[in-house]
N, CA, C and O atoms as a MOPAC input file, in Angstrom:
PM7 MOZYME 1SCF
protein

 N     92.93300 1   117.46900 1   107.73400 1
 C     92.18800 1   116.18000 1   108.48600 1
 C     90.93700 1   116.03600 1   108.16400 1
 O     90.53000 1   114.90000 1   107.92100 1
 N     90.09300 1   117.10200 1   108.09400 1
 C     88.77000 1   117.16200 1   107.73900 1
 C     88.38700 1   116.54400 1   106.30400 1
 O     87.38200 1   115.85800 1   106.11700 1
 N     89.26400 1   116.85900 1   105.38500 1
 C     88.99300 1   116.50900 1   104.09100 1
 C     89.20600 1   114.91500 1   103.95200 1
 O     88.48200 1   114.26700 1   103.19700 1
 N     90.27100 1   114.28700 1   104.74300 1
 C     90.58500 1   112.90100 1   104.86300 1
 C     89.43500 1   112.31400 1   105.35200 1
 O     88.95300 1   111.36000 1   104.74100 1
 N     88.83300 1   112.80700 1   106.52800 1
 C     87.66400 1   112.16600 1   107.07000 1
 C     86.35700 1   112.26500 1   106.26900 1
 O     85.47500 1   111.43700 1   106.49600 1
 N     86.18500 1   113.16800 1   105.40100 1
 C     85.06600 1   113.39200 1   104.34900 1
 C     85.31900 1   112.36800 1   103.20500 1
 O     84.38100 1   111.90000 1   102.55900 1
 N     86.55300 1   112.05300 1   102.98900 1
 C     86.71700 1   111.15900 1   101.93100 1
 C     86.45400 1   109.66700 1   102.36500 1
 O     85.94800 1   108.83100 1   101.61700 1
 N     86.80000 1   109.46300 1   103.47900 1
 C     86.61800 1   108.06500 1   103.99800 1
 C     85.04300 1   107.75800 1   104.22300 1
 O     84.45900 1   106.72000 1   103.91200 1
 N     84.51200 1   108.87900 1   104.82300 1
 C     82.96200 1   108.46100 1   105.17700 1
 C     81.94800 1   108.72300 1   104.04200 1
 O     81.03200 1   107.90200 1   103.99400 1
 N     81.93400 1   109.75500 1   103.07500 1
 C     81.07800 1   109.73000 1   102.01900 1
 C     80.80100 1   108.45800 1   101.18800 1
 O     79.66000 1   108.14900 1   100.84500 1
 N     81.94800 1   107.70200 1   100.86600 1
 C     81.54500 1   106.45900 1   100.04500 1
 C     80.64300 1   105.56400 1   100.96000 1
 O     79.61000 1   105.06300 1   100.51700 1
 N     81.00400 1   105.40200 1   102.07000 1
 C     80.30400 1   104.55100 1   102.95200 1
 C     78.68600 1   104.94700 1   103.14500 1
 O     77.88300 1   104.14500 1   103.62300 1
 N     78.37000 1   106.10900 1   102.76600 1
 C     77.07300 1   106.72300 1   103.08400 1
 C     76.43500 1   106.64100 1   101.73800 1
 O     75.28000 1   106.23400 1   101.61500 1
 N     77.11800 1   106.99600 1   100.79400 1
 C     76.46600 1   107.20400 1    99.36600 1
 C     76.31100 1   105.57200 1    98.52500 1
 O     75.32300 1   105.16500 1    97.91400 1
 N     77.37100 1   104.99800 1    98.70000 1
 C     77.12400 1   103.58800 1    97.67300 1
 C     76.02800 1   102.72800 1    98.34300 1
 O     75.27500 1   102.27600 1    97.48100 1
 N     75.74700 1   102.41500 1    99.39000 1
 C     74.72300 1   101.46900 1    99.69800 1
 C     73.49100 1   102.07100 1    99.12600 1
 O     72.71000 1   101.33200 1    98.52700 1
 N     73.19500 1   103.56800 1    99.27500 1
 C     71.81400 1   103.91000 1    98.77200 1
 C     71.88300 1   103.81200 1    97.18100 1
 O     70.85300 1   103.55200 1    96.56000 1
 N     73.08100 1   104.01700 1    96.52500 1
 C     73.20000 1   104.02500 1    95.02100 1
 C     72.91500 1   102.63900 1    94.71700 1
 O     72.25000 1   102.38500 1    93.71300 1
 N     73.38200 1   101.62700 1    95.53700 1
 C     73.10800 1   100.22000 1    95.15100 1
 C     71.80600 1    99.83400 1    95.13300 1
 O     71.30400 1    99.17800 1    94.22000 1
 N     71.10400 1   100.30500 1    96.33700 1
 C     69.62900 1   100.11600 1    96.54100 1
 C     68.85000 1   100.47700 1    95.53700 1
 O     67.93100 1    99.76500 1    95.13500 1
 N     69.15900 1   101.66700 1    95.01800 1
 C     68.33700 1   102.20600 1    93.96100 1
 C     68.65800 1   101.61100 1    92.56900 1
 O     67.73000 1   101.48200 1    91.77000 1
 N     69.79500 1   101.27600 1    92.26000 1
 C     70.06500 1   100.77700 1    90.83200 1
 C     69.97900 1    99.33700 1    90.64800 1
 O     69.52400 1    98.92900 1    89.57900 1
 N     70.36700 1    98.47500 1    91.57600 1
 C     70.27400 1    96.98900 1    91.27400 1
 C     69.02400 1    96.36900 1    91.14500 1
 O     68.92300 1    95.42100 1    90.36700 1
 N     67.92400 1    96.81200 1    91.87700 1
 C     66.46600 1    96.17100 1    91.60700 1
 C     65.88000 1    96.52000 1    90.26300 1
 O     65.10400 1    95.71300 1    89.75200 1
 N     66.18700 1    97.69400 1    89.61200 1
 C     65.72100 1    98.12300 1    88.37400 1
 C     66.81700 1    97.70100 1    87.23000 1
 O     66.52100 1    97.00700 1    86.25700 1
 N     67.93500 1    98.14400 1    87.45100 1
 C     68.61800 1    97.72200 1    86.13400 1
 C     69.76000 1    96.66800 1    86.31500 1
 O     70.52800 1    96.44500 1    85.38000 1
 N     69.86800 1    96.06200 1    87.42900 1
 C     70.85700 1    94.95600 1    87.66400 1
 C     72.17800 1    95.44100 1    88.06300 1
 O     72.42300 1    96.63800 1    88.21100 1
 N     73.21500 1    94.28800 1    88.27200 1
 C     74.46000 1    94.55100 1    88.64100 1
 C     75.27300 1    95.15400 1    87.58400 1
 O     76.14500 1    95.96900 1    87.88700 1
 N     75.07900 1    94.85300 1    86.48600 1
 C     75.67200 1    95.26600 1    85.33800 1
 C     75.68500 1    97.00500 1    85.16100 1
 O     76.69300 1    97.65400 1    84.88000 1
 N     74.61400 1    97.45000 1    85.34700 1
 C     74.59100 1    98.93900 1    85.52800 1
 C     75.31400 1    99.57100 1    86.65500 1
 O     75.82800 1   100.68200 1    86.52100 1
 N     75.37900 1    98.81200 1    87.90700 1
 C     76.03100 1    99.15500 1    88.95300 1
 C     77.34200 1    99.23500 1    88.57000 1
 O     77.94800 1   100.26700 1    88.85900 1
 N     77.98600 1    98.24000 1    87.89800 1
 C     79.43200 1    98.33200 1    87.66400 1
 C     79.69200 1    99.38600 1    86.64800 1
 O     80.71400 1   100.07100 1    86.69600 1
 N     78.79500 1    99.52500 1    85.73800 1
 C     79.04300 1   100.59700 1    84.66600 1
 C     79.13100 1   101.97100 1    85.42800 1
 O     80.03100 1   102.76900 1    85.16700 1
 N     78.12300 1   102.23300 1    86.42400 1
 C     78.20000 1   103.43500 1    87.43300 1
 C     79.69800 1   103.63800 1    88.01300 1
 O     80.44400 1   104.59500 1    87.80800 1
 N     79.93500 1   102.50000 1    88.78000 1
 C     81.37100 1   102.50300 1    89.27800 1
 C     82.48600 1   102.72900 1    88.37300 1
 O     83.46300 1   103.36400 1    88.77100 1
 N     82.42400 1   102.24400 1    87.13300 1
 C     83.44100 1   102.47200 1    86.24200 1
 C     83.56700 1   104.01600 1    85.88100 1
 O     84.63100 1   104.61200 1    85.71100 1
 N     82.30400 1   104.54900 1    85.79400 1
 C     82.25000 1   105.93300 1    85.18600 1
 C     82.78600 1   106.74900 1    86.48700 1
 O     83.55500 1   107.68800 1    86.28500 1
 N     82.44000 1   106.45200 1    87.68600 1
 C     82.87300 1   107.19700 1    88.69600 1
 C     84.33600 1   107.07000 1    88.99000 1
 O     84.98200 1   108.01400 1    89.44500 1
 N     84.87100 1   105.85800 1    88.71800 1
 C     86.37400 1   105.77500 1    88.92500 1
 C     87.11400 1   106.53200 1    87.78400 1
 O     88.22800 1   107.00200 1    88.01500 1
 N     86.56900 1   106.66000 1    86.63500 1
 C     87.26900 1   107.50800 1    85.67400 1
 C     87.07500 1   108.95700 1    85.73900 1
 O     87.80900 1   109.77400 1    85.18400 1
 N     85.92900 1   109.26100 1    86.52800 1
 C     85.80000 1   110.73100 1    86.93400 1
 C     86.78100 1   110.95400 1    87.80600 1
 O     87.62100 1   111.77900 1    87.44600 1
 N     86.92800 1   110.41500 1    88.93600 1
 C     87.79000 1   110.57500 1    89.93100 1
 C     89.36000 1   110.61100 1    89.44500 1
 O     90.15200 1   111.45000 1    89.87400 1
 N     89.68000 1   109.67100 1    88.56700 1
 C     91.03500 1   109.66300 1    87.83900 1
 C     91.13900 1   111.03900 1    87.23000 1
 O     92.10100 1   111.73700 1    87.54900 1
 N     90.35100 1   111.43600 1    86.48900 1
 C     90.41100 1   112.74600 1    85.56800 1
 C     90.63900 1   113.77100 1    86.57600 1
 O     91.57600 1   114.54000 1    86.36000 1
 N     89.86700 1   113.94300 1    87.76900 1
 C     90.20500 1   115.08300 1    88.77600 1
 C     91.46200 1   114.94600 1    89.53200 1
 O     92.01200 1   115.97000 1    89.93600 1
 N     92.03700 1   113.64500 1    89.79500 1
 C     93.26800 1   113.64500 1    90.14500 1
 C     94.31600 1   114.10000 1    89.24000 1
 O     95.30900 1   114.72500 1    89.61000 1
 N     94.04400 1   113.74600 1    87.97600 1
 C     95.03100 1   113.98600 1    86.86200 1
 C     95.05800 1   115.62900 1    86.65500 1
 O     96.08500 1   116.28500 1    86.48300 1
 N     93.83800 1   116.10300 1    86.70200 1
 C     93.80600 1   117.63200 1    86.54100 1
 C     94.27600 1   118.52700 1    87.63000 1
 O     94.60700 1   119.69500 1    87.42600 1
 N     94.30000 1   117.82700 1    89.03800 1
 C     94.74200 1   118.26000 1    90.07700 1
 C     96.36200 1   118.21000 1    90.02900 1
 O     96.98700 1   119.15000 1    90.52000 1
 N     96.89600 1   117.35500 1    89.56600 1
 C     98.46900 1   117.18600 1    89.41400 1
 C     99.14100 1   118.14900 1    88.54100 1
 O    100.31000 1   118.48100 1    88.74100 1
 N     98.36100 1   118.65500 1    87.47600 1
 C     98.60400 1   119.51900 1    86.46900 1
 C     98.78900 1   120.76200 1    87.04200 1
 O     99.74600 1   121.45500 1    86.69600 1
 N     97.86400 1   121.19300 1    88.01200 1
 C     98.00200 1   122.49600 1    88.51800 1
 C     99.07500 1   122.86400 1    89.29500 1
 O     99.38100 1   124.05400 1    89.36200 1
 N     99.73700 1   121.96700 1    89.93300 1
 C    100.78500 1   122.21100 1    90.96400 1
 C    102.14100 1   121.94700 1    90.32200 1
 O    103.17200 1   122.08300 1    90.98000 1

């Protein structure tokens, strides 16, 4: 139950700060590139966890 709570609250705390830091300097295209990289990284982590079981 604690891990589910962590996975729900962490993006809500991290992403606004990431947006505030990236958008004024690099624009929305950099923000979307970071989001794409993070989603690929999470897909890789999920794929590797399925292989272990």
